[in-house]
C-alpha positions as CSV (number, residue, x, y, z in Angstrom):
1,M,-40.7,-15.8,11.3
2,K,-39.3,-17.7,8.3
3,D,-39.7,-14.7,5.9
4,E,-37.9,-12.5,8.5
5,Q,-35.0,-14.9,8.5
6,V,-34.9,-15.1,4.7
7,N,-35.0,-11.3,4.5
8,Q,-32.1,-11.0,7.0
9,S,-30.1,-13.5,5.0
10,L,-30.7,-11.4,1.8
11,K,-29.7,-8.2,3.7
12,L,-26.5,-9.9,5.0
13,F,-25.6,-11.0,1.4
14,I,-26.1,-7.4,0.1
15,V,-24.1,-5.8,2.9
16,L,-21.3,-8.3,2.6
17,S,-21.2,-7.8,-1.2
18,R,-21.2,-4.0,-0.9
19,A,-18.5,-4.1,1.7
20,Y,-16.3,-6.4,-0.4
21,R,-16.7,-4.2,-3.4
22,A,-15.9,-1.0,-1.5
23,V,-12.8,-2.5,0.1
24,N,-11.6,-4.1,-3.1
25,E,-12.0,-0.9,-5.1
26,R,-10.0,1.1,-2.6
27,V,-7.2,-1.6,-2.4
28,N,-7.1,-2.0,-6.2
29,K,-6.4,1.8,-6.6
30,V,-2.9,1.2,-5.1
31,I,-2.3,-1.7,-7.4
32,Q,-3.5,0.1,-10.5
33,K,-1.6,3.3,-10.0
34,N,1.5,1.1,-10.2
35,G,0.6,-0.2,-13.7
36,L,-0.8,-3.6,-12.7
37,N,-4.3,-5.0,-12.7
38,P,-5.4,-6.9,-9.5
39,T,-4.8,-10.3,-11.1
40,E,-1.3,-9.4,-12.3
41,F,-0.6,-8.2,-8.8
42,A,-1.9,-11.4,-7.3
43,V,0.3,-13.6,-9.5
44,L,3.4,-11.5,-8.7
45,E,2.6,-11.4,-5.0
46,L,2.2,-15.2,-5.0
47,L,5.5,-15.8,-6.8
48,Y,7.3,-13.3,-4.6
49,H,6.1,-14.8,-1.3
50,K,5.8,-18.5,-2.3
51,G,8.6,-18.9,-4.9
52,D,8.3,-20.5,-8.4
53,Q,4.9,-22.1,-9.0
54,P,3.6,-24.4,-11.7
55,L,1.5,-22.3,-14.1
56,Q,-1.2,-24.9,-13.9
57,Q,-1.6,-24.4,-10.1
58,I,-1.4,-20.6,-10.0
59,G,-5.1,-20.1,-10.9
60,G,-6.3,-22.2,-7.9
61,K,-4.1,-20.4,-5.5
62,I,-5.3,-16.9,-6.5
63,L,-8.9,-17.9,-7.2
64,L,-8.7,-17.4,-11.0
65,A,-10.0,-19.6,-13.8
66,S,-7.2,-21.5,-15.4
67,G,-8.0,-20.1,-18.9
68,S,-7.2,-16.6,-17.7
69,I,-3.8,-17.5,-16.2
70,T,-2.2,-17.9,-19.7
71,Y,-3.3,-14.4,-20.6
72,V,-2.1,-12.9,-17.3
73,V,1.2,-14.7,-17.5
74,D,1.7,-13.5,-21.1
75,K,1.1,-9.9,-20.0
76,L,3.5,-10.2,-17.1
77,E,6.1,-11.8,-19.3
78,Q,5.8,-9.0,-21.8
79,K,6.3,-6.5,-19.0
80,G,9.5,-8.3,-18.0
81,L,8.0,-9.1,-14.5
82,L,7.7,-12.9,-14.9
83,A,9.6,-15.7,-16.7
84,R,8.4,-19.1,-17.8
85,I,10.8,-21.8,-16.6
86,A,10.6,-25.4,-18.0
87,C,10.6,-28.1,-15.3
88,P,13.8,-30.1,-15.7
89,T,12.1,-33.4,-14.7
90,D,8.7,-33.1,-16.3
91,R,8.3,-31.6,-19.8
92,R,4.6,-31.1,-19.2
93,V,5.2,-28.6,-16.4
94,T,6.2,-25.0,-16.7
95,Y,6.9,-22.8,-13.8
96,G,6.2,-19.1,-13.3
97,Q,9.2,-17.3,-11.8
98,I,9.3,-13.7,-10.7
99,T,12.1,-11.7,-12.4
100,A,14.4,-9.2,-10.6
101,E,12.3,-6.4,-12.1
102,G,9.1,-8.1,-10.8
103,K,10.6,-8.5,-7.3
104,S,11.6,-4.8,-7.3
105,L,8.1,-3.8,-8.3
106,I,6.4,-5.9,-5.6
107,E,8.9,-4.7,-3.0
108,E,7.9,-1.1,-3.9
109,I,4.1,-1.8,-4.1
110,F,3.5,-4.3,-1.3
111,P,4.2,-2.1,1.8
112,E,1.7,0.5,0.5
113,H,-0.8,-2.3,-0.4
114,K,-0.4,-3.8,3.1
115,N,-0.8,-0.4,4.8
116,E,-3.9,0.4,2.7
117,I,-5.6,-2.8,3.9
118,H,-4.6,-2.0,7.5
119,E,-6.1,1.5,7.2
120,I,-9.4,0.0,6.0
121,M,-9.5,-2.8,8.5
122,K,-8.6,-0.7,11.5
123,S,-12.2,0.7,11.4
124,L,-12.9,-2.5,13.3
125,S,-11.2,-3.1,16.7
126,P,-8.8,-6.1,16.9
127,D,-11.6,-8.1,18.7
128,E,-14.1,-7.2,16.0
129,Q,-11.6,-8.2,13.3
130,Q,-11.1,-11.6,15.0
131,T,-14.9,-12.1,15.3
132,A,-15.3,-11.2,11.6
133,I,-12.6,-13.6,10.6
134,G,-14.3,-16.4,12.5
135,L,-17.7,-15.7,11.1
136,L,-16.6,-15.3,7.5
137,K,-14.5,-18.4,7.7
138,K,-17.5,-20.3,9.1
139,L,-19.6,-18.9,6.3
140,G,-17.1,-19.9,3.6
141,L,-16.6,-23.4,5.1
142,S,-20.4,-23.9,5.2
143,V,-20.5,-23.8,1.3
144,G,-17.3,-25.8,1.0
145,K,-15.3,-23.2,-0.8
146,Y,-13.0,-21.8,1.9
């Protein structure tokens, strides 16, 4: 019985990993055809929806190592999509701010991005989606990383 449960856990891990990869690859095509990589899109989308963010905190909010943030911010700044803004009250803090060009790009890309996700997810009924949300949240919380 124990081996059966272990094998089922392994199978679940494999199915979950493959599903994530397949969904991610399809969603990323929309992002990449618009000249961004998924991390650049995530940073711009965060700044668009949440406003200016301290650069030191962006990595944690989009699940990216802090060392990679500087590289991504540099690339977005070079493209004219993001600006670094010094904090007026704390010289140690620099904010990332989406530029007008960045806003325009996100406003162009995001509806297609959102629709692509919906097209993928509608293969599950609303009830199945709600069940999946609950189960995946439970799984994530069980390892303390949700």
